[in-house]
Biopython code that builds the backbone (N, CA, C, O; Angstrom):
import numpy as np
from Bio.PDB.StructureBuilder import StructureBuilder

atoms = [
    (1, "MET", "N", (-2.878, 3.371, -16.617)),
    (1, "MET", "CA", (-1.755, 3.931, -15.901)),
    (1, "MET", "C", (-1.910, 3.615, -14.418)),
    (1, "MET", "O", (-2.418, 4.448, -13.668)),
    (2, "PRO", "N", (-1.497, 2.469, -13.993)),
    (2, "PRO", "CA", (-1.633, 2.143, -12.572)),
    (2, "PRO", "C", (-0.704, 2.978, -11.691)),
    (2, "PRO", "O", (0.478, 3.163, -11.980)),
    (3, "HIS", "N", (-1.289, 3.465, -10.618)),
    (3, "HIS", "CA", (-0.515, 4.117, -9.561)),
    (3, "HIS", "C", (-0.847, 3.375, -8.284)),
    (3, "HIS", "O", (-2.019, 3.265, -7.923)),
    (4, "VAL", "N", (0.151, 2.869, -7.599)),
    (4, "VAL", "CA", (-0.037, 2.085, -6.387)),
    (4, "VAL", "C", (0.464, 2.895, -5.201)),
    (4, "VAL", "O", (1.581, 3.412, -5.214)),
    (5, "THR", "N", (-0.373, 2.999, -4.179)),
    (5, "THR", "CA", (0.010, 3.677, -2.951)),
    (5, "THR", "C", (0.151, 2.641, -1.848)),
    (5, "THR", "O", (-0.763, 1.853, -1.605)),
    (6, "VAL", "N", (1.293, 2.645, -1.187)),
    (6, "VAL", "CA", (1.532, 1.758, -0.052)),
    (6, "VAL", "C", (1.559, 2.626, 1.191)),
    (6, "VAL", "O", (2.379, 3.536, 1.305)),
    (7, "LYS", "N", (0.662, 2.343, 2.119)),
    (7, "LYS", "CA", (0.637, 3.061, 3.390)),
    (7, "LYS", "C", (1.224, 2.123, 4.432)),
    (7, "LYS", "O", (0.804, 0.972, 4.551)),
    (8, "LEU", "N", (2.191, 2.615, 5.180)),
    (8, "LEU", "CA", (2.900, 1.780, 6.142)),
    (8, "LEU", "C", (3.348, 2.597, 7.328)),
    (8, "LEU", "O", (3.456, 3.821, 7.261)),
    (9, "TRP", "N", (3.608, 1.895, 8.420)),
    (9, "TRP", "CA", (4.142, 2.562, 9.602)),
    (9, "TRP", "C", (5.560, 3.016, 9.320)),
    (9, "TRP", "O", (6.268, 2.377, 8.543)),
    (10, "PRO", "N", (5.988, 4.106, 9.935)),
    (10, "PRO", "CA", (7.379, 4.553, 9.789)),
    (10, "PRO", "C", (8.350, 3.508, 10.332)),
    (10, "PRO", "O", (7.989, 2.670, 11.158)),
    (11, "GLY", "N", (9.587, 3.579, 9.848)),
    (11, "GLY", "CA", (10.623, 2.719, 10.394)),
    (11, "GLY", "C", (11.323, 1.860, 9.372)),
    (11, "GLY", "O", (12.370, 1.284, 9.669)),
    (12, "LYS", "N", (10.776, 1.756, 8.178)),
    (12, "LYS", "CA", (11.444, 0.981, 7.137)),
    (12, "LYS", "C", (12.472, 1.878, 6.454)),
    (12, "LYS", "O", (12.265, 3.084, 6.317)),
    (13, "SER", "N", (13.566, 1.283, 6.035)),
    (13, "SER", "CA", (14.635, 2.062, 5.411)),
    (13, "SER", "C", (14.249, 2.479, 3.994)),
    (13, "SER", "O", (13.335, 1.917, 3.391)),
    (14, "GLU", "N", (14.961, 3.473, 3.481)),
    (14, "GLU", "CA", (14.739, 3.896, 2.098)),
    (14, "GLU", "C", (15.037, 2.748, 1.140)),
    (14, "GLU", "O", (14.364, 2.590, 0.122)),
    (15, "GLN", "N", (16.043, 1.952, 1.471)),
    (15, "GLN", "CA", (16.382, 0.800, 0.631)),
    (15, "GLN", "C", (15.227, -0.208, 0.604)),
    (15, "GLN", "O", (14.897, -0.735, -0.459)),
    (16, "GLN", "N", (14.621, -0.476, 1.739)),
    (16, "GLN", "CA", (13.494, -1.404, 1.794)),
    (16, "GLN", "C", (12.316, -0.872, 0.984)),
    (16, "GLN", "O", (11.677, -1.616, 0.241)),
    (17, "LYS", "N", (12.039, 0.409, 1.133)),
    (17, "LYS", "CA", (10.914, 0.995, 0.395)),
    (17, "LYS", "C", (11.182, 0.993, -1.108)),
    (17, "LYS", "O", (10.271, 0.740, -1.896)),
    (18, "ALA", "N", (12.407, 1.269, -1.508)),
    (18, "ALA", "CA", (12.759, 1.253, -2.925)),
    (18, "ALA", "C", (12.637, -0.163, -3.491)),
    (18, "ALA", "O", (12.133, -0.352, -4.598)),
    (19, "ARG", "N", (13.099, -1.149, -2.732)),
    (19, "ARG", "CA", (12.982, -2.554, -3.183)),
    (19, "ARG", "C", (11.531, -2.970, -3.309)),
    (19, "ARG", "O", (11.162, -3.657, -4.262)),
    (20, "LEU", "N", (10.705, -2.564, -2.362)),
    (20, "LEU", "CA", (9.283, -2.893, -2.419)),
    (20, "LEU", "C", (8.631, -2.232, -3.626)),
    (20, "LEU", "O", (7.872, -2.875, -4.351)),
    (21, "ALA", "N", (8.919, -0.958, -3.845)),
    (21, "ALA", "CA", (8.353, -0.247, -4.997)),
    (21, "ALA", "C", (8.761, -0.921, -6.296)),
    (21, "ALA", "O", (7.948, -1.060, -7.210)),
    (22, "GLU", "N", (10.015, -1.340, -6.382)),
    (22, "GLU", "CA", (10.505, -2.014, -7.585)),
    (22, "GLU", "C", (9.769, -3.342, -7.802)),
    (22, "GLU", "O", (9.382, -3.661, -8.926)),
    (23, "ALA", "N", (9.580, -4.105, -6.737)),
    (23, "ALA", "CA", (8.898, -5.392, -6.839)),
    (23, "ALA", "C", (7.432, -5.204, -7.230)),
    (23, "ALA", "O", (6.909, -5.950, -8.057)),
    (24, "ILE", "N", (6.778, -4.221, -6.644)),
    (24, "ILE", "CA", (5.378, -3.947, -6.981)),
    (24, "ILE", "C", (5.267, -3.544, -8.443)),
    (24, "ILE", "O", (4.426, -4.069, -9.173)),
    (25, "ALA", "N", (6.113, -2.615, -8.872)),
    (25, "ALA", "CA", (6.075, -2.155, -10.259)),
    (25, "ALA", "C", (6.322, -3.319, -11.221)),
    (25, "ALA", "O", (5.646, -3.434, -12.244)),
    (26, "LYS", "N", (7.274, -4.170, -10.898)),
    (26, "LYS", "CA", (7.578, -5.321, -11.751)),
    (26, "LYS", "C", (6.359, -6.222, -11.890)),
    (26, "LYS", "O", (6.019, -6.641, -12.997)),
    (27, "ASP", "N", (5.702, -6.520, -10.782)),
    (27, "ASP", "CA", (4.519, -7.380, -10.831)),
    (27, "ASP", "C", (3.371, -6.720, -11.586)),
    (27, "ASP", "O", (2.673, -7.391, -12.346)),
    (28, "VAL", "N", (3.164, -5.431, -11.393)),
    (28, "VAL", "CA", (2.120, -4.721, -12.130)),
    (28, "VAL", "C", (2.384, -4.807, -13.633)),
    (28, "VAL", "O", (1.472, -5.080, -14.414)),
    (29, "MET", "N", (3.626, -4.575, -14.028)),
    (29, "MET", "CA", (3.975, -4.634, -15.451)),
    (29, "MET", "C", (3.770, -6.034, -16.009)),
    (29, "MET", "O", (3.231, -6.196, -17.104)),
    (30, "GLU", "N", (4.194, -7.039, -15.267)),
    (30, "GLU", "CA", (4.096, -8.422, -15.735)),
    (30, "GLU", "C", (2.647, -8.907, -15.799)),
    (30, "GLU", "O", (2.230, -9.496, -16.797)),
    (31, "ILE", "N", (1.896, -8.664, -14.756)),
    (31, "ILE", "CA", (0.537, -9.200, -14.661)),
    (31, "ILE", "C", (-0.455, -8.410, -15.514)),
    (31, "ILE", "O", (-1.322, -8.994, -16.164)),
    (32, "LEU", "N", (-0.326, -7.087, -15.511)),
    (32, "LEU", "CA", (-1.291, -6.248, -16.231)),
    (32, "LEU", "C", (-0.818, -5.814, -17.613)),
    (32, "LEU", "O", (-1.551, -5.148, -18.343)),
    (33, "HIS", "N", (0.408, -6.193, -17.971)),
    (33, "HIS", "CA", (0.974, -5.891, -19.302)),
    (33, "HIS", "C", (1.063, -4.387, -19.580)),
    (33, "HIS", "O", (0.621, -3.901, -20.621)),
    (34, "TYR", "N", (1.640, -3.676, -18.630)),
    (34, "TYR", "CA", (1.938, -2.256, -18.810)),
    (34, "TYR", "C", (3.448, -2.091, -18.946)),
    (34, "TYR", "O", (4.221, -2.893, -18.422)),
    (35, "GLY", "N", (3.853, -1.051, -19.650)),
    (35, "GLY", "CA", (5.266, -0.717, -19.724)),
    (35, "GLY", "C", (5.703, 0.023, -18.479)),
    (35, "GLY", "O", (4.882, 0.552, -17.729)),
    (36, "GLU", "N", (7.018, 0.053, -18.269)),
    (36, "GLU", "CA", (7.571, 0.706, -17.077)),
    (36, "GLU", "C", (7.156, 2.173, -16.984)),
    (36, "GLU", "O", (6.964, 2.696, -15.886)),
    (37, "GLU", "N", (7.018, 2.832, -18.119)),
    (37, "GLU", "CA", (6.657, 4.251, -18.133)),
    (37, "GLU", "C", (5.242, 4.502, -17.624)),
    (37, "GLU", "O", (4.887, 5.641, -17.320)),
    (38, "SER", "N", (4.432, 3.449, -17.528)),
    (38, "SER", "CA", (3.027, 3.605, -17.138)),
    (38, "SER", "C", (2.766, 3.377, -15.658)),
    (38, "SER", "O", (1.668, 3.660, -15.179)),
    (39, "VAL", "N", (3.747, 2.873, -14.928)),
    (39, "VAL", "CA", (3.526, 2.463, -13.541)),
    (39, "VAL", "C", (4.247, 3.406, -12.584)),
    (39, "VAL", "O", (5.401, 3.775, -12.803)),
    (40, "SER", "N", (3.545, 3.786, -11.522)),
    (40, "SER", "CA", (4.171, 4.581, -10.465)),
    (40, "SER", "C", (3.768, 4.010, -9.108)),
    (40, "SER", "O", (2.697, 3.424, -8.949)),
    (41, "VAL", "N", (4.655, 4.198, -8.141)),
    (41, "VAL", "CA", (4.435, 3.669, -6.790)),
    (41, "VAL", "C", (4.860, 4.741, -5.799)),
    (41, "VAL", "O", (5.910, 5.363, -5.958)),
    (42, "THR", "N", (4.052, 4.950, -4.792)),
    (42, "THR", "CA", (4.395, 5.894, -3.733)),
    (42, "THR", "C", (4.278, 5.213, -2.379)),
    (42, "THR", "O", (3.494, 4.279, -2.208)),
    (43, "MET", "N", (5.059, 5.682, -1.424)),
    (43, "MET", "CA", (5.008, 5.194, -0.046)),
    (43, "MET", "C", (4.535, 6.335, 0.843)),
    (43, "MET", "O", (5.068, 7.443, 0.786)),
    (44, "GLU", "N", (3.536, 6.055, 1.658)),
    (44, "GLU", "CA", (3.031, 7.046, 2.607)),
    (44, "GLU", "C", (3.163, 6.482, 4.007)),
    (44, "GLU", "O", (2.495, 5.510, 4.359)),
    (45, "GLU", "N", (4.019, 7.089, 4.799)),
    (45, "GLU", "CA", (4.189, 6.643, 6.180)),
    (45, "GLU", "C", (3.097, 7.260, 7.057)),
    (45, "GLU", "O", (2.835, 8.461, 7.010)),
    (46, "VAL", "N", (2.475, 6.396, 7.855)),
    (46, "VAL", "CA", (1.407, 6.821, 8.761)),
    (46, "VAL", "C", (1.762, 6.302, 10.150)),
    (46, "VAL", "O", (2.001, 5.108, 10.330)),
    (47, "LYS", "N", (1.795, 7.189, 11.119)),
    (47, "LYS", "CA", (2.111, 6.793, 12.496)),
    (47, "LYS", "C", (1.085, 5.792, 13.008)),
    (47, "LYS", "O", (-0.095, 5.868, 12.668)),
    (48, "SER", "N", (1.543, 4.862, 13.823)),
    (48, "SER", "CA", (0.656, 3.806, 14.324)),
    (48, "SER", "C", (-0.565, 4.379, 15.043)),
    (48, "SER", "O", (-1.664, 3.837, 14.928)),
    (49, "GLN", "N", (-0.377, 5.458, 15.774)),
    (49, "GLN", "CA", (-1.500, 6.046, 16.507)),
    (49, "GLN", "C", (-2.514, 6.723, 15.580)),
    (49, "GLN", "O", (-3.633, 7.016, 16.000)),
    (50, "ASP", "N", (-2.129, 6.973, 14.322)),
    (50, "ASP", "CA", (-3.027, 7.594, 13.347)),
    (50, "ASP", "C", (-3.639, 6.582, 12.383)),
    (50, "ASP", "O", (-4.500, 6.939, 11.578)),
    (51, "TRP", "N", (-3.207, 5.330, 12.454)),
    (51, "TRP", "CA", (-3.599, 4.312, 11.473)),
    (51, "TRP", "C", (-5.113, 4.126, 11.394)),
    (51, "TRP", "O", (-5.672, 4.071, 10.299)),
    (52, "LEU", "N", (-5.773, 4.029, 12.531)),
    (52, "LEU", "CA", (-7.218, 3.784, 12.559)),
    (52, "LEU", "C", (-7.978, 4.868, 11.792)),
    (52, "LEU", "O", (-8.813, 4.557, 10.943)),
    (53, "GLU", "N", (-7.694, 6.117, 12.084)),
    (53, "GLU", "CA", (-8.429, 7.231, 11.473)),
    (53, "GLU", "C", (-7.982, 7.556, 10.052)),
    (53, "GLU", "O", (-8.803, 7.899, 9.201)),
    (54, "LYS", "N", (-6.673, 7.447, 9.795)),
    (54, "LYS", "CA", (-6.148, 7.876, 8.487)),
    (54, "LYS", "C", (-6.090, 6.767, 7.443)),
    (54, "LYS", "O", (-6.041, 7.043, 6.244)),
    (55, "VAL", "N", (-6.094, 5.518, 7.894)),
    (55, "VAL", "CA", (-5.988, 4.408, 6.936)),
    (55, "VAL", "C", (-7.135, 3.422, 7.091)),
    (55, "VAL", "O", (-7.882, 3.180, 6.142)),
    (56, "TYR", "N", (-7.279, 2.848, 8.287)),
    (56, "TYR", "CA", (-8.246, 1.764, 8.443)),
    (56, "TYR", "C", (-9.670, 2.186, 8.089)),
    (56, "TYR", "O", (-10.318, 1.552, 7.256)),
    (57, "LYS", "N", (-10.147, 3.235, 8.707)),
    (57, "LYS", "CA", (-11.543, 3.632, 8.456)),
    (57, "LYS", "C", (-11.782, 4.068, 7.008)),
    (57, "LYS", "O", (-12.704, 3.555, 6.373)),
    (58, "PRO", "N", (-10.985, 4.997, 6.461)),
    (58, "PRO", "CA", (-11.286, 5.447, 5.087)),
    (58, "PRO", "C", (-10.907, 4.459, 3.992)),
    (58, "PRO", "O", (-11.622, 4.352, 2.996)),
    (59, "ASP", "N", (-9.802, 3.736, 4.150)),
    (59, "ASP", "CA", (-9.293, 2.912, 3.048)),
    (59, "ASP", "C", (-9.613, 1.429, 3.167)),
    (59, "ASP", "O", (-9.586, 0.710, 2.168)),
    (60, "ILE", "N", (-9.910, 0.970, 4.357)),
    (60, "ILE", "CA", (-10.184, -0.454, 4.551)),
    (60, "ILE", "C", (-11.651, -0.655, 4.918)),
    (60, "ILE", "O", (-12.395, -1.286, 4.167)),
    (61, "GLN", "N", (-12.065, -0.136, 6.044)),
    (61, "GLN", "CA", (-13.440, -0.331, 6.503)),
    (61, "GLN", "C", (-14.457, 0.201, 5.489)),
    (61, "GLN", "O", (-15.429, -0.483, 5.169)),
    (62, "ASN", "N", (-14.239, 1.402, 4.990)),
    (62, "ASN", "CA", (-15.207, 2.017, 4.075)),
    (62, "ASN", "C", (-15.116, 1.508, 2.640)),
    (62, "ASN", "O", (-15.942, 1.868, 1.802)),
    (63, "LYS", "N", (-14.122, 0.676, 2.350)),
    (63, "LYS", "CA", (-13.965, 0.110, 0.999)),
    (63, "LYS", "C", (-13.826, -1.407, 1.062)),
    (63, "LYS", "O", (-13.189, -2.015, 0.202)),
    (64, "TRP", "N", (-14.423, -2.011, 2.080)),
    (64, "TRP", "CA", (-14.278, -3.440, 2.324)),
    (64, "TRP", "C", (-14.619, -4.267, 1.084)),
    (64, "TRP", "O", (-13.948, -5.258, 0.794)),
    (65, "ASP", "N", (-15.652, -3.863, 0.358)),
    (65, "ASP", "CA", (-16.091, -4.624, -0.815)),
    (65, "ASP", "C", (-15.124, -4.503, -1.995)),
    (65, "ASP", "O", (-15.258, -5.241, -2.971)),
    (66, "LYS", "N", (-14.163, -3.599, -1.925)),
    (66, "LYS", "CA", (-13.191, -3.414, -3.002)),
    (66, "LYS", "C", (-11.818, -4.003, -2.673)),
    (66, "LYS", "O", (-10.925, -4.001, -3.521)),
    (67, "LEU", "N", (-11.643, -4.510, -1.441)),
    (67, "LEU", "CA", (-10.356, -5.066, -1.033)),
    (67, "LEU", "C", (-10.151, -6.435, -1.662)),
    (67, "LEU", "O", (-11.024, -7.298, -1.576)),
    (68, "TYR", "N", (-9.014, -6.634, -2.285)),
    (68, "TYR", "CA", (-8.662, -7.941, -2.828)),
    (68, "TYR", "C", (-7.830, -8.728, -1.827)),
    (68, "TYR", "O", (-7.733, -9.951, -1.930)),
    (69, "LYS", "N", (-7.241, -8.055, -0.880)),
    (69, "LYS", "CA", (-6.503, -8.685, 0.217)),
    (69, "LYS", "C", (-6.914, -7.957, 1.492)),
    (69, "LYS", "O", (-6.558, -6.800, 1.713)),
    (70, "LYS", "N", (-7.668, -8.665, 2.322)),
    (70, "LYS", "CA", (-8.155, -8.069, 3.558)),
    (70, "LYS", "C", (-7.136, -8.273, 4.676)),
    (70, "LYS", "O", (-6.433, -9.284, 4.693)),
    (71, "PRO", "N", (-7.047, -7.321, 5.615)),
    (71, "PRO", "CA", (-6.095, -7.462, 6.713)),
    (71, "PRO", "C", (-6.522, -8.555, 7.685)),
    (71, "PRO", "O", (-7.703, -8.883, 7.796)),
    (72, "GLY", "N", (-5.553, -9.102, 8.376)),
    (72, "GLY", "CA", (-5.825, -10.138, 9.354)),
    (72, "GLY", "C", (-5.649, -9.679, 10.787)),
    (72, "GLY", "O", (-5.787, -10.474, 11.716)),
    (73, "TYR", "N", (-5.346, -8.401, 10.976)),
    (73, "TYR", "CA", (-5.140, -7.913, 12.352)),
    (73, "TYR", "C", (-6.460, -7.498, 12.964)),
    (73, "TYR", "O", (-7.442, -7.246, 12.267)),
    (74, "ASP", "N", (-6.458, -7.432, 14.289)),
    (74, "ASP", "CA", (-7.638, -7.026, 15.043)),
    (74, "ASP", "C", (-7.612, -5.506, 15.195)),
    (74, "ASP", "O", (-6.696, -4.949, 15.800)),
    (75, "VAL", "N", (-8.606, -4.856, 14.651)),
    (75, "VAL", "CA", (-8.650, -3.391, 14.676)),
    (75, "VAL", "C", (-8.701, -2.863, 16.114)),
    (75, "VAL", "O", (-8.272, -1.738, 16.369)),
    (76, "ASN", "N", (-9.210, -3.646, 17.039)),
    (76, "ASN", "CA", (-9.282, -3.224, 18.434)),
    (76, "ASN", "C", (-7.918, -3.183, 19.106)),
    (76, "ASN", "O", (-7.786, -2.632, 20.199)),
    (77, "GLU", "N", (-6.904, -3.755, 18.471)),
    (77, "GLU", "CA", (-5.554, -3.742, 19.024)),
    (77, "GLU", "C", (-4.708, -2.617, 18.469)),
    (77, "GLU", "O", (-3.529, -2.504, 18.806)),
    (78, "LEU", "N", (-5.285, -1.789, 17.630)),
    (78, "LEU", "CA", (-4.531, -0.661, 17.049)),
    (78, "LEU", "C", (-4.404, 0.475, 18.044)),
    (78, "LEU", "O", (-3.804, 1.504, 17.733)),
]
sb = StructureBuilder()
sb.init_structure("model")
sb.init_model(0)
sb.init_chain("A")
sb.init_seg("    ")
for serial, (resi, resn, name, xyz) in enumerate(atoms, 1):
    if name == "N":
        sb.init_residue(resn, " ", resi, " ")
    sb.init_atom(name, np.array(xyz, "f"), 0.0, 1.0, " ", f" {name:<3s}", serial, name[0])
structure = sb.get_structure()
């Protein structure tokens, strides 16, 4: 039962977030062979000034060995 969480800065429209969730769910179903009833997607908006503490350190830096797609931005510019 895959559940995908997307953390992003505020400012994207509900339509954009819904389209992204739909695309993610579609790819999860296709690639991992799950039915639609098994996949869920959530969007969590995180303010840019909170990104380092609420996202980067706990979800990226502390889980670097588990990342399948690493970020390309400079953490010092956050």
